[in-house]
SELUMDREN-220846 format. One record per residue (C-alpha): residue number from 1; residue in three letters; x, y negated, z negated. Coordinates in Angstrom, 3 decimals, decimal comma, m for minus. Layout:
% residues N
<node NUM ALA <X Y Z>>
...
//
This chain:
% residues 517
<node 1 MET <29,268 m10,993 m11,731>>
<node 2 PRO <26,595 m11,373 m9,000>>
<node 3 GLN <26,716 m14,681 m7,221>>
<node 4 ASN <23,819 m17,056 m6,708>>
<node 5 THR <23,967 m17,269 m2,915>>
<node 6 THR <21,897 m19,561 m0,719>>
<node 7 ILE <21,431 m18,462 2,861>>
<node 8 ALA <20,399 m21,377 5,041>>
<node 9 GLY <17,410 m20,978 7,291>>
<node 10 ALA <16,065 m22,993 10,179>>
<node 11 GLY <16,315 m26,231 8,585>>
<node 12 ALA <18,018 m27,321 5,459>>
<node 13 SER <21,269 m27,694 3,596>>
<node 14 ARG <19,906 m27,482 0,070>>
<node 15 PRO <17,624 m24,883 m1,516>>
<node 16 ARG <13,901 m25,426 m1,390>>
<node 17 VAL <13,468 m23,388 m4,602>>
<node 18 GLU <16,040 m22,331 m7,179>>
<node 19 ALA <15,645 m19,875 m10,026>>
<node 20 VAL <18,408 m20,470 m12,572>>
<node 21 GLU <18,971 m17,735 m15,177>>
<node 22 LEU <15,228 m16,930 m15,329>>
<node 23 THR <14,243 m14,505 m18,080>>
<node 24 LYS <10,923 m12,816 m18,876>>
<node 25 ARG <9,855 m10,344 m21,549>>
<node 26 PHE <6,600 m8,460 m21,962>>
<node 27 GLY <6,605 m7,214 m25,527>>
<node 28 GLY <9,646 m4,998 m25,852>>
<node 29 VAL <10,190 m4,784 m22,095>>
<node 30 HIS <12,865 m7,086 m20,675>>
<node 31 ALA <11,370 m7,457 m17,192>>
<node 32 VAL <13,723 m10,115 m15,802>>
<node 33 LYS <17,207 m10,676 m17,234>>
<node 34 GLY <18,784 m14,025 m16,447>>
<node 35 VAL <18,282 m13,897 m12,683>>
<node 36 SER <19,508 m16,724 m10,465>>
<node 37 VAL <18,514 m16,974 m6,826>>
<node 38 ALA <18,141 m19,807 m4,318>>
<node 39 ILE <15,615 m19,923 m1,464>>
<node 40 ALA <16,642 m22,077 1,486>>
<node 41 ALA <14,153 m24,212 3,376>>
<node 42 GLY <13,028 m22,633 6,618>>
<node 43 SER <14,337 m19,193 5,666>>
<node 44 VAL <12,833 m15,751 5,129>>
<node 45 HIS <14,220 m14,333 1,890>>
<node 46 GLY <13,744 m10,648 1,090>>
<node 47 LEU <13,367 m9,393 m2,466>>
<node 48 VAL <13,855 m5,644 m2,869>>
<node 49 GLY <14,204 m3,116 m5,661>>
<node 50 GLU <12,480 m0,118 m7,159>>
<node 51 ASN <9,116 m0,541 m8,836>>
<node 52 GLY <9,924 m1,924 m12,262>>
<node 53 ALA <13,076 m3,682 m11,000>>
<node 54 GLY <11,546 m7,087 m11,798>>
<node 55 LYS <11,083 m8,434 m8,277>>
<node 56 SER <7,314 m9,002 m8,581>>
<node 57 THR <7,763 m10,602 m11,992>>
<node 58 LEU <10,407 m12,947 m10,575>>
<node 59 SER <8,153 m13,936 m7,676>>
<node 60 LYS <5,247 m14,499 m10,076>>
<node 61 MET <7,371 m16,875 m12,158>>
<node 62 ILE <8,183 m18,833 m9,001>>
<node 63 GLY <4,471 m18,783 m8,087>>
<node 64 GLY <3,257 m19,995 m11,482>>
<node 65 VAL <1,575 m16,746 m12,539>>
<node 66 HIS <4,024 m16,149 m15,385>>
<node 67 ALA <5,883 m18,776 m17,396>>
<node 68 PRO <9,562 m17,865 m17,867>>
<node 69 ASP <10,838 m17,272 m21,388>>
<node 70 GLY <14,191 m18,758 m20,476>>
<node 71 GLY <16,065 m20,399 m17,643>>
<node 72 GLU <14,956 m23,091 m15,243>>
<node 73 LEU <12,992 m23,341 m12,014>>
<node 74 ARG <13,811 m26,115 m9,533>>
<node 75 VAL <11,946 m27,341 m6,459>>
<node 76 ASP <13,951 m29,533 m4,077>>
<node 77 GLY <16,496 m29,955 m6,845>>
<node 78 ARG <13,923 m31,119 m9,464>>
<node 79 PRO <13,284 m29,069 m12,614>>
<node 80 VAL <9,627 m27,950 m12,751>>
<node 81 ARG <7,420 m26,028 m15,152>>
<node 82 PHE <4,300 m24,279 m13,943>>
<node 83 ALA <1,421 m23,465 m16,265>>
<node 84 SER <m0,614 m21,856 m13,495>>
<node 85 PRO <m0,579 m21,008 m9,774>>
<node 86 ARG <m2,440 m24,288 m9,236>>
<node 87 ASP <0,613 m26,164 m10,535>>
<node 88 ALA <2,826 m24,209 m8,150>>
<node 89 LEU <0,478 m24,924 m5,250>>
<node 90 ALA <0,707 m28,643 m6,051>>
<node 91 GLU <4,448 m28,275 m5,413>>
<node 92 GLY <3,776 m26,504 m2,117>>
<node 93 ILE <4,232 m22,933 m3,365>>
<node 94 ALA <1,525 m20,385 m2,503>>
<node 95 MET <1,473 m16,732 m3,473>>
<node 96 ILE <m0,094 m13,752 m1,751>>
<node 97 ALA <m0,203 m11,138 m4,478>>
<node 98 GLN <m0,257 m7,381 m3,918>>
<node 99 GLU <m3,604 m7,302 m5,720>>
<node 100 ILE <m6,323 m8,815 m3,568>>
<node 101 ALA <m7,730 m11,977 m5,179>>
<node 102 LEU <m10,738 m12,988 m3,111>>
<node 103 VAL <m14,417 m13,772 m3,741>>
<node 104 PRO <m16,151 m10,619 m2,420>>
<node 105 ALA <m19,598 m12,196 m2,061>>
<node 106 ARG <m18,316 m15,082 0,095>>
<node 107 THR <m17,506 m15,056 3,799>>
<node 108 VAL <m14,074 m15,013 5,376>>
<node 109 ILE <m14,158 m18,700 6,271>>
<node 110 GLU <m15,369 m19,649 2,790>>
<node 111 ASN <m12,515 m17,724 1,169>>
<node 112 VAL <m9,875 m19,109 3,512>>
<node 113 PHE <m10,833 m22,745 2,846>>
<node 114 LEU <m12,037 m22,392 m0,749>>
<node 115 GLY <m11,321 m25,746 m2,406>>
<node 116 LEU <m10,176 m27,258 0,899>>
<node 117 GLU <m13,555 m27,726 2,576>>
<node 118 PRO <m13,799 m30,937 4,649>>
<node 119 ARG <m16,584 m33,006 3,094>>
<node 120 ARG <m18,437 m36,218 3,783>>
<node 121 ALA <m20,572 m37,665 0,981>>
<node 122 GLY <m20,197 m34,333 m0,806>>
<node 123 VAL <m21,504 m32,313 2,150>>
<node 124 VAL <m19,287 m29,683 3,775>>
<node 125 GLN <m18,582 m30,546 7,415>>
<node 126 THR <m19,335 m27,190 8,997>>
<node 127 ARG <m18,213 m28,104 12,502>>
<node 128 GLU <m14,809 m29,319 11,291>>
<node 129 LEU <m14,484 m26,241 9,053>>
<node 130 ARG <m15,057 m23,944 12,015>>
<node 131 ARG <m12,650 m25,920 14,173>>
<node 132 ARG <m9,913 m25,465 11,594>>
<node 133 TYR <m10,687 m21,758 11,301>>
<node 134 ALA <m10,549 m21,354 15,079>>
<node 135 GLU <m7,088 m22,972 15,040>>
<node 136 LEU <m5,918 m20,536 12,356>>
<node 137 GLU <m7,289 m17,588 14,294>>
<node 138 ALA <m5,595 m18,744 17,482>>
<node 139 ARG <m2,332 m19,071 15,561>>
<node 140 THR <m2,454 m15,620 13,951>>
<node 141 GLY <m4,589 m13,504 16,260>>
<node 142 PHE <m6,028 m11,559 13,332>>
<node 143 GLY <m9,482 m11,381 14,910>>
<node 144 LEU <m11,465 m11,755 11,671>>
<node 145 PRO <m15,108 m12,850 12,098>>
<node 146 ALA <m15,555 m16,131 10,220>>
<node 147 ASP <m18,930 m15,136 8,789>>
<node 148 ALA <m18,066 m11,601 7,705>>
<node 149 ARG <m18,617 m10,940 4,007>>
<node 150 VAL <m15,225 m10,301 2,403>>
<node 151 GLY <m16,589 m7,562 0,133>>
<node 152 ASP <m17,530 m5,572 3,239>>
<node 153 LEU <m14,040 m5,716 4,736>>
<node 154 ARG <m11,425 m2,985 4,557>>
<node 155 THR <m8,280 m3,505 2,485>>
<node 156 ALA <m6,208 m4,421 5,547>>
<node 157 GLU <m8,713 m7,058 6,605>>
<node 158 GLN <m8,875 m8,540 3,101>>
<node 159 GLN <m5,075 m8,799 3,171>>
<node 160 LYS <m5,365 m10,836 6,350>>
<node 161 VAL <m7,800 m13,199 4,626>>
<node 162 GLU <m5,208 m13,748 1,872>>
<node 163 ILE <m2,578 m14,573 4,478>>
<node 164 LEU <m4,888 m16,975 6,302>>
<node 165 ARG <m5,695 m18,711 3,021>>
<node 166 ALA <m2,013 m19,318 2,257>>
<node 167 ILE <m1,322 m20,599 5,768>>
<node 168 ALA <m4,356 m22,906 5,560>>
<node 169 ARG <m2,827 m24,631 2,538>>
<node 170 ASP <0,256 m25,691 4,503>>
<node 171 ALA <2,470 m24,333 1,771>>
<node 172 ARG <6,188 m25,097 2,067>>
<node 173 VAL <6,975 m21,849 0,245>>
<node 174 ILE <4,890 m18,688 0,649>>
<node 175 LEU <5,538 m15,729 m1,646>>
<node 176 MET <4,331 m12,479 m0,051>>
<node 177 ASP <4,191 m9,385 m2,263>>
<node 178 GLU <3,929 m6,267 m0,067>>
<node 179 PRO <1,906 m8,082 2,629>>
<node 180 THR <2,118 m5,246 5,159>>
<node 181 ALA <1,247 m2,421 2,766>>
<node 182 ALA <m2,313 m2,140 4,105>>
<node 183 LEU <m1,596 m3,006 7,737>>
<node 184 THR <m1,044 m0,836 10,790>>
<node 185 ILE <2,223 m0,931 12,716>>
<node 186 ASP <0,804 m3,338 15,290>>
<node 187 GLU <m0,657 m5,587 12,610>>
<node 188 SER <2,601 m5,512 10,653>>
<node 189 ARG <4,562 m6,572 13,711>>
<node 190 ARG <2,137 m9,397 14,306>>
<node 191 LEU <2,519 m10,548 10,704>>
<node 192 LEU <6,315 m10,458 10,979>>
<node 193 ASP <6,037 m12,634 14,075>>
<node 194 ILE <3,905 m15,075 12,077>>
<node 195 ILE <6,528 m15,098 9,312>>
<node 196 ARG <9,228 m15,904 11,862>>
<node 197 ARG <7,164 m18,777 13,251>>
<node 198 LEU <6,502 m20,119 9,753>>
<node 199 ALA <10,235 m20,138 9,022>>
<node 200 ALA <10,996 m21,767 12,376>>
<node 201 ASP <8,566 m24,541 11,410>>
<node 202 GLY <10,432 m25,104 8,127>>
<node 203 THR <8,350 m22,991 5,734>>
<node 204 SER <10,265 m20,780 3,306>>
<node 205 VAL <8,915 m17,240 2,980>>
<node 206 VAL <9,825 m14,903 0,135>>
<node 207 LEU <9,069 m11,331 1,208>>
<node 208 VAL <8,762 m8,690 m1,525>>
<node 209 SER <8,662 m5,361 0,260>>
<node 210 HIS <9,474 m1,670 m0,019>>
<node 211 HIS <9,805 m1,472 3,770>>
<node 212 LEU <13,533 m1,977 4,173>>
<node 213 GLU <13,440 m1,935 7,970>>
<node 214 GLU <11,012 m4,852 8,094>>
<node 215 VAL <13,075 m6,737 5,505>>
<node 216 LEU <16,183 m6,367 7,618>>
<node 217 ASP <14,241 m7,181 10,774>>
<node 218 VAL <12,787 m10,497 9,632>>
<node 219 CYS <14,838 m11,813 6,701>>
<node 220 ASP <17,774 m14,220 6,709>>
<node 221 ALA <18,838 m13,235 3,190>>
<node 222 VAL <18,137 m10,322 0,844>>
<node 223 THR <18,209 m10,277 m2,940>>
<node 224 VAL <18,497 m6,858 m4,585>>
<node 225 MET <17,298 m6,288 m8,164>>
<node 226 ARG <17,689 m3,313 m10,465>>
<node 227 ASP <16,363 m2,864 m14,021>>
<node 228 GLY <15,371 m6,528 m14,245>>
<node 229 ALA <18,809 m7,831 m13,263>>
<node 230 LEU <20,261 m9,319 m10,104>>
<node 231 VAL <22,516 m6,927 m8,201>>
<node 232 ARG <23,394 m9,226 m5,315>>
<node 233 THR <22,140 m11,744 m2,767>>
<node 234 GLY <23,600 m11,845 0,705>>
<node 235 PRO <22,917 m12,216 4,425>>
<node 236 ALA <20,471 m9,615 5,760>>
<node 237 LYS <22,728 m9,080 8,771>>
<node 238 ASP <25,351 m7,607 6,449>>
<node 239 GLU <22,993 m4,968 5,037>>
<node 240 THR <21,644 m1,606 6,199>>
<node 241 PRO <18,807 0,510 4,764>>
<node 242 GLU <21,444 2,764 3,216>>
<node 243 SER <23,354 m0,112 1,588>>
<node 244 LEU <20,133 m1,553 0,158>>
<node 245 VAL <19,056 1,798 m1,248>>
<node 246 GLN <22,450 2,289 m2,879>>
<node 247 ALA <22,239 m1,183 m4,452>>
<node 248 MET <18,637 m0,660 m5,579>>
<node 249 LEU <19,193 2,746 m7,148>>
<node 250 GLY <22,845 2,557 m8,097>>
<node 251 ARG <23,313 5,773 m6,121>>
<node 252 ASP <22,873 7,120 m2,611>>
<node 253 LEU <19,498 8,552 m1,584>>
<node 254 GLU <18,944 10,684 1,492>>
<node 255 LEU <16,591 8,687 3,711>>
<node 256 MET <15,701 11,565 6,004>>
<node 257 ALA <12,375 13,337 5,612>>
<node 258 PRO <12,400 16,473 3,459>>
<node 259 ALA <12,879 19,705 5,378>>
<node 260 HIS <9,710 21,715 5,775>>
<node 261 ARG <8,809 24,846 7,653>>
<node 262 ARG <5,807 25,516 9,819>>
<node 263 PRO <2,959 27,573 8,379>>
<node 264 LYS <2,677 31,163 9,526>>
<node 265 PRO <0,920 31,580 12,902>>
<node 266 ASP <m1,671 33,779 11,233>>
<node 267 ALA <m2,214 31,415 8,273>>
<node 268 PRO <m5,947 31,413 7,503>>
<node 269 VAL <m8,160 28,429 8,267>>
<node 270 VAL <m9,175 27,151 4,833>>
<node 271 LEU <m11,238 24,152 5,934>>
<node 272 GLU <m13,126 23,507 9,137>>
<node 273 ALA <m15,238 20,521 10,172>>
<node 274 ARG <m17,628 20,781 13,103>>
<node 275 GLY <m19,319 17,894 14,858>>
<node 276 LEU <m19,221 15,384 12,011>>
<node 277 ARG <m21,337 12,339 12,779>>
<node 278 ARG <m22,093 9,233 10,767>>
<node 279 ALA <m23,585 6,145 12,372>>
<node 280 GLY <m20,977 3,450 12,942>>
<node 281 ALA <m18,142 5,565 11,498>>
<node 282 LEU <m17,776 9,090 12,918>>
<node 283 ASP <m18,659 10,439 16,342>>
<node 284 ASP <m18,529 14,234 16,758>>
<node 285 VAL <m15,353 14,916 14,760>>
<node 286 SER <m14,099 18,509 14,606>>
<node 287 LEU <m10,887 19,737 12,981>>
<node 288 GLN <m9,285 22,656 11,177>>
<node 289 LEU <m6,792 22,856 8,317>>
<node 290 ARG <m4,742 26,001 7,735>>
<node 291 ALA <m3,135 27,192 4,527>>
<node 292 GLY <0,356 25,715 4,164>>
<node 293 GLU <m0,201 23,085 6,843>>
<node 294 ILE <0,195 19,306 6,742>>
<node 295 VAL <m2,033 17,711 9,365>>
<node 296 GLY <m1,496 14,010 9,999>>
<node 297 LEU <m4,464 11,805 10,832>>
<node 298 ALA <m3,235 8,755 12,746>>
<node 299 GLY <m4,953 5,780 14,322>>
<node 300 LEU <m5,563 2,092 13,915>>
<node 301 VAL <m7,349 0,595 10,915>>
<node 302 GLY <m11,066 1,094 11,562>>
<node 303 SER <m10,527 4,169 13,742>>
<node 304 GLY <m12,320 6,398 11,225>>
<node 305 ARG <m9,394 8,033 9,398>>
<node 306 THR <m10,578 7,254 5,880>>
<node 307 GLU <m14,173 7,983 6,871>>
<node 308 VAL <m13,173 11,538 7,836>>
<node 309 ALA <m11,610 12,116 4,424>>
<node 310 ARG <m14,616 10,634 2,625>>
<node 311 ALA <m16,968 12,853 4,613>>
<node 312 LEU <m14,929 15,974 3,807>>
<node 313 PHE <m14,948 14,955 0,148>>
<node 314 GLY <m18,702 14,396 0,002>>
<node 315 ALA <m18,310 10,682 m0,749>>
<node 316 ASP <m20,257 9,649 2,380>>
<node 317 ARG <m23,386 11,348 3,649>>
<node 318 LEU <m23,281 12,730 7,189>>
<node 319 ASP <m25,963 12,349 9,830>>
<node 320 ALA <m24,898 15,622 11,462>>
<node 321 GLY <m22,203 18,270 11,387>>
<node 322 GLU <m20,950 20,799 8,907>>
<node 323 VAL <m17,932 21,524 6,716>>
<node 324 ARG <m16,789 25,081 5,981>>
<node 325 MET <m14,347 26,430 3,409>>
<node 326 GLY <m13,095 29,960 4,023>>
<node 327 GLY <m15,898 30,428 6,529>>
<node 328 ARG <m18,610 29,416 4,055>>
<node 329 ARG <m20,688 26,341 4,847>>
<node 330 LEU <m20,526 23,697 2,130>>
<node 331 ARG <m23,376 21,513 1,021>>
<node 332 LEU <m21,593 18,256 0,241>>
<node 333 ARG <m24,046 15,927 m1,426>>
<node 334 HIS <m21,530 14,480 m3,882>>
<node 335 PRO <m17,745 14,593 m4,492>>
<node 336 ARG <m18,347 17,037 m7,336>>
<node 337 ASP <m19,513 19,577 m4,720>>
<node 338 ALA <m16,211 19,209 m2,874>>
<node 339 ILE <m14,200 19,416 m6,097>>
<node 340 ARG <m15,943 22,647 m7,109>>
<node 341 SER <m15,092 24,063 m3,684>>
<node 342 GLY <m11,390 23,331 m4,102>>
<node 343 ILE <m11,084 19,998 m2,289>>
<node 344 ALA <m9,195 17,091 m3,873>>
<node 345 MET <m8,808 13,553 m2,569>>
<node 346 LEU <m6,217 10,857 m3,190>>
<node 347 PRO <m8,161 7,698 m2,284>>
<node 348 GLU <m6,786 4,730 m0,364>>
<node 349 SER <m6,953 2,538 m3,501>>
<node 350 ARG <m5,822 4,209 m6,710>>
<node 351 LYS <m6,921 1,191 m8,748>>
<node 352 ASP <m10,473 1,012 m7,423>>
<node 353 GLU <m11,289 4,684 m6,858>>
<node 354 GLY <m8,563 6,894 m8,296>>
<node 355 LEU <m7,601 5,971 m11,841>>
<node 356 LEU <m9,038 4,466 m15,017>>
<node 357 MET <m6,455 1,716 m15,249>>
<node 358 LEU <m6,965 0,845 m18,916>>
<node 359 ARG <m6,914 4,481 m20,027>>
<node 360 SER <m3,806 6,438 m20,944>>
<node 361 VAL <m1,661 8,733 m18,845>>
<node 362 ARG <m3,031 11,663 m20,864>>
<node 363 GLU <m6,663 10,755 m20,250>>
<node 364 ASN <m6,176 10,146 m16,541>>
<node 365 ALA <m4,237 13,372 m16,042>>
<node 366 SER <m7,121 15,340 m17,589>>
<node 367 LEU <m10,006 13,576 m15,828>>
<node 368 THR <m10,746 16,504 m13,522>>
<node 369 THR <m10,339 19,235 m16,165>>
<node 370 VAL <m12,150 17,821 m19,178>>
<node 371 ALA <m14,760 20,585 m19,084>>
<node 372 GLN <m12,110 23,306 m19,121>>
<node 373 LEU <m10,255 21,593 m21,965>>
<node 374 ALA <m13,359 21,227 m24,133>>
<node 375 ARG <m14,802 23,598 m26,680>>
<node 376 ALA <m18,375 23,044 m27,829>>
<node 377 GLY <m18,328 19,686 m26,084>>
<node 378 VAL <m15,158 18,494 m27,858>>
<node 379 VAL <m11,888 18,067 m25,957>>
<node 380 ARG <m9,044 20,097 m27,447>>
<node 381 ARG <m6,428 17,353 m27,810>>
<node 382 ARG <m3,444 19,665 m28,117>>
<node 383 ALA <m4,377 21,508 m24,926>>
<node 384 GLU <m4,981 18,191 m23,189>>
<node 385 ARG <m1,591 16,835 m24,287>>
<node 386 ASP <0,194 20,032 m23,286>>
<node 387 GLN <m1,374 19,963 m19,847>>
<node 388 ALA <m0,619 16,255 m19,367>>
<node 389 ARG <2,965 16,720 m20,534>>
<node 390 ALA <3,562 19,625 m18,160>>
<node 391 LEU <2,191 17,656 m15,215>>
<node 392 ALA <4,096 14,498 m16,165>>
<node 393 ASP <7,325 16,462 m16,381>>
<node 394 ARG <6,697 18,213 m13,069>>
<node 395 LEU <5,971 14,936 m11,273>>
<node 396 ASP <8,622 12,892 m13,099>>
<node 397 VAL <6,091 10,375 m14,426>>
<node 398 ARG <8,103 7,690 m16,191>>
<node 399 ALA <6,047 6,252 m19,025>>
<node 400 ALA <6,803 5,127 m22,572>>
<node 401 SER <4,499 7,920 m23,762>>
<node 402 LEU <1,465 9,888 m22,660>>
<node 403 GLU <m0,630 7,296 m24,480>>
<node 404 GLN <0,581 4,376 m22,338>>
<node 405 PRO <m2,240 2,851 m20,244>>
<node 406 VAL <m1,596 3,472 m16,555>>
<node 407 VAL <m2,093 m0,223 m15,807>>
<node 408 GLY <1,340 m0,769 m17,376>>
<node 409 LEU <3,088 1,710 m15,074>>
<node 410 SER <4,819 0,947 m11,796>>
<node 411 GLY <2,958 1,700 m8,585>>
<node 412 GLY <4,963 4,848 m7,987>>
<node 413 ASN <4,240 6,220 m11,447>>
<node 414 GLN <0,551 5,355 m11,132>>
<node 415 GLN <0,462 7,346 m7,913>>
<node 416 LYS <2,147 10,297 m9,620>>
<node 417 VAL <m0,537 10,218 m12,347>>
<node 418 LEU <m3,145 10,311 m9,581>>
<node 419 PHE <m1,461 13,424 m8,177>>
<node 420 ALA <m1,396 14,920 m11,684>>
<node 421 LYS <m5,136 14,387 m12,056>>
<node 422 TRP <m5,783 16,589 m9,021>>
<node 423 LEU <m2,987 19,129 m9,380>>
<node 424 ALA <m4,450 20,050 m12,750>>
<node 425 ARG <m7,273 21,731 m10,780>>
<node 426 ARG <m4,949 23,565 m8,339>>
<node 427 PRO <m6,975 22,594 m5,248>>
<node 428 THR <m6,957 24,513 m1,977>>
<node 429 VAL <m7,181 21,373 0,159>>
<node 430 LEU <m5,674 17,940 m0,540>>
<node 431 LEU <m6,950 14,898 1,340>>
<node 432 ALA <m4,180 12,311 0,912>>
<node 433 ASP <m5,183 8,809 2,045>>
<node 434 GLU <m2,155 6,468 2,028>>
<node 435 PRO <m0,321 8,530 m0,644>>
<node 436 THR <2,750 6,268 m0,749>>
<node 437 ARG <1,159 2,833 m0,435>>
<node 438 GLY <2,737 0,316 m2,800>>
<node 439 VAL <5,464 2,613 m4,125>>
<node 440 ASP <9,212 2,104 m3,990>>
<node 441 ILE <11,574 4,120 m1,835>>
<node 442 GLY <12,636 6,461 m4,636>>
<node 443 ALA <9,038 7,324 m5,570>>
<node 444 LYS <8,142 7,642 m1,878>>
<node 445 ARG <10,794 10,313 m1,387>>
<node 446 GLN <9,531 12,162 m4,464>>
<node 447 ILE <5,958 12,095 m3,113>>
<node 448 HIS <7,144 13,328 0,290>>
<node 449 ASP <8,980 16,196 m1,416>>
<node 450 LEU <5,861 16,980 m3,432>>
<node 451 LEU <3,608 17,129 m0,349>>
<node 452 VAL <6,060 19,463 1,379>>
<node 453 ASP <6,276 21,649 m1,734>>
<node 454 LEU <2,480 21,827 m2,026>>
<node 455 ALA <2,184 22,915 1,597>>
<node 456 ARG <4,974 25,449 1,121>>
<node 457 ASP <2,961 26,912 m1,765>>
<node 458 GLY <m0,049 27,354 0,528>>
<node 459 MET <m2,067 24,171 0,049>>
<node 460 ALA <m3,624 22,576 3,143>>
<node 461 VAL <m2,924 18,842 3,318>>
<node 462 LEU <m4,675 16,210 5,433>>
<node 463 LEU <m2,318 13,218 5,489>>
<node 464 ILE <m3,631 9,751 6,346>>
<node 465 SER <m1,058 6,986 6,567>>
<node 466 SER <m0,636 3,630 8,263>>
<node 467 GLU <3,113 4,332 8,369>>
<node 468 ILE <3,606 6,218 11,612>>
<node 469 GLU <7,088 7,354 10,505>>
<node 470 GLU <5,513 9,045 7,472>>
<node 471 VAL <2,960 10,871 9,606>>
<node 472 LEU <5,582 11,985 12,121>>
<node 473 SER <8,115 13,155 9,544>>
<node 474 LEU <5,722 15,232 7,432>>
<node 475 SER <3,052 16,587 9,780>>
<node 476 HIS <2,924 19,943 11,515>>
<node 477 ARG <0,228 18,518 13,799>>
<node 478 VAL <m1,002 14,987 14,395>>
<node 479 LEU <m4,646 14,215 15,159>>
<node 480 VAL <m5,095 10,753 16,671>>
<node 481 MET <m8,344 8,871 16,099>>
<node 482 ARG <m9,969 6,001 17,913>>
<node 483 ALA <m13,474 4,562 17,485>>
<node 484 GLY <m14,578 7,340 15,154>>
<node 485 ARG <m13,377 10,194 17,376>>
<node 486 ILE <m10,369 12,488 17,536>>
<node 487 VAL <m8,956 11,604 20,945>>
<node 488 GLU <m5,807 13,722 20,953>>
<node 489 GLU <m3,986 16,471 19,080>>
<node 490 ILE <m0,175 16,438 19,269>>
<node 491 PRO <2,091 19,195 17,906>>
<node 492 GLY <4,427 17,816 15,265>>
<node 493 ASP <7,599 18,827 17,092>>
<node 494 VAL <6,722 16,673 20,122>>
<node 495 ALA <4,873 13,841 18,362>>
<node 496 THR <6,527 10,448 18,764>>
<node 497 GLU <5,548 6,921 17,854>>
<node 498 GLU <5,059 6,217 21,540>>
<node 499 ASN <2,649 9,045 22,335>>
<node 500 VAL <0,713 8,629 19,088>>
<node 501 MET <0,227 4,896 19,614>>
<node 502 ARG <m0,622 5,394 23,293>>
<node 503 ALA <m3,410 7,763 22,249>>
<node 504 ALA <m4,566 5,384 19,504>>
<node 505 PHE <m4,964 2,533 21,982>>
<node 506 ALA <m6,300 4,583 24,898>>
<node 507 PRO <m10,061 4,783 25,639>>
<node 508 PRO <m11,684 7,755 23,884>>
<node 509 ARG <m12,267 10,902 25,908>>
<node 510 THR <m15,750 11,960 26,858>>
<node 511 SER <m15,478 15,005 24,639>>
<node 512 PRO <m14,039 15,169 21,123>>
<node 513 GLY <m10,684 16,693 20,326>>
<node 514 ALA <m11,058 20,417 19,940>>
<node 515 PRO <m9,890 22,040 16,751>>
<node 516 SER <m6,690 23,991 16,915>>
<node 517 THR <m6,809 27,736 17,101>>
//
């Protein structure tokens, strides 16, 4: 029987928060099954498991998002019941959810201090507000402009706003659900340093993460969940990535990257970009993709990686430059032009740009092939179901049925449905922007295997990822971007984290990176 273990942190002998036999059901799904866990004051407590293991549901019960169906929640030894996150915040518990929850039309400073604005006679004291923001910025070093409109920020920057907002509330417990998912390596390290400082000051941090290395690096204790149940809680120092994976999956999983072979030297160039320019985003970008090749696009957030993919997909208009497929110049006025030419794109955010979240697996898997599945304007349901079933089986999509809305699937299964949507068209080129963001380690390995298999079958893949290990392990070549330019090309067999990051931080060259030959 798993034990309810408390691992003391920087400060206290008794738990700050205790979950005692917490249970939660959603319809017929038993999401959390009598889980007990104790969070020590001044500690960093990791919570790991596959998508669907119940870890996010458990953290949301602690944070007041969900009310438990059974069991008890205690804060400083006192039984509490939360009807909302506001109730939890009143007890000093703040939650940074994986889904961004900000006011897009407001500025950074307004979002950070929303509801906490210093006032005198009902008037916000702007000078004091800015002083407090400057203190937060000095503490974190995030470098976010106070007056920037949140809706104009990238995902990584919005995540920083969420973190600043939690810190501003002086919470004694901060629940962080995948806080580094949208951050670069440097930004992730900086956040982990902030987490360490928070714990040293007596704040308890619960870290829900798929990144096992960062869990082991920063956490005092780790709780492992599987199928809604507690597997074990113990000191992080006693765990390894391999031991956590075995506990999460109930079996061993090879953590090494899938084996893949280089494309043939005479593999044809299927896509070529020449001199792509877009004001404020791209500056004379040229590249080539060959059949059967995975090309990694690395760089810091804001370097122009996503903008390259969007330009190749026709989502953003170019000021200059051209894109060629098989030697033929494309006229990319809209994504549909790219799709017709054999280009597919997995966007950075599957929820905002990739899937219809309230629609079924079947409908999402057929989004790009509706015209081919229709006869006289009417979709042939049997053909649609057969196609969706074949793709779901190939990609191991785990859903109750093809009619289940994708919003109810785990992140990994949502991402597989996104792949299915594009594989239905058998594209020549796949632009994969953060293809494993927000998925568990088992699904990540499956997606890595899939990308390697697609390249082996002749597809050209442009891989964009904030995880440098992912880029290095999968890419035949790595193109490094900075300030909208390709500043270096590194063969995959000599690419290292050190030389990629050195290029990412170095001043851009006077001439753009030349395409490979």
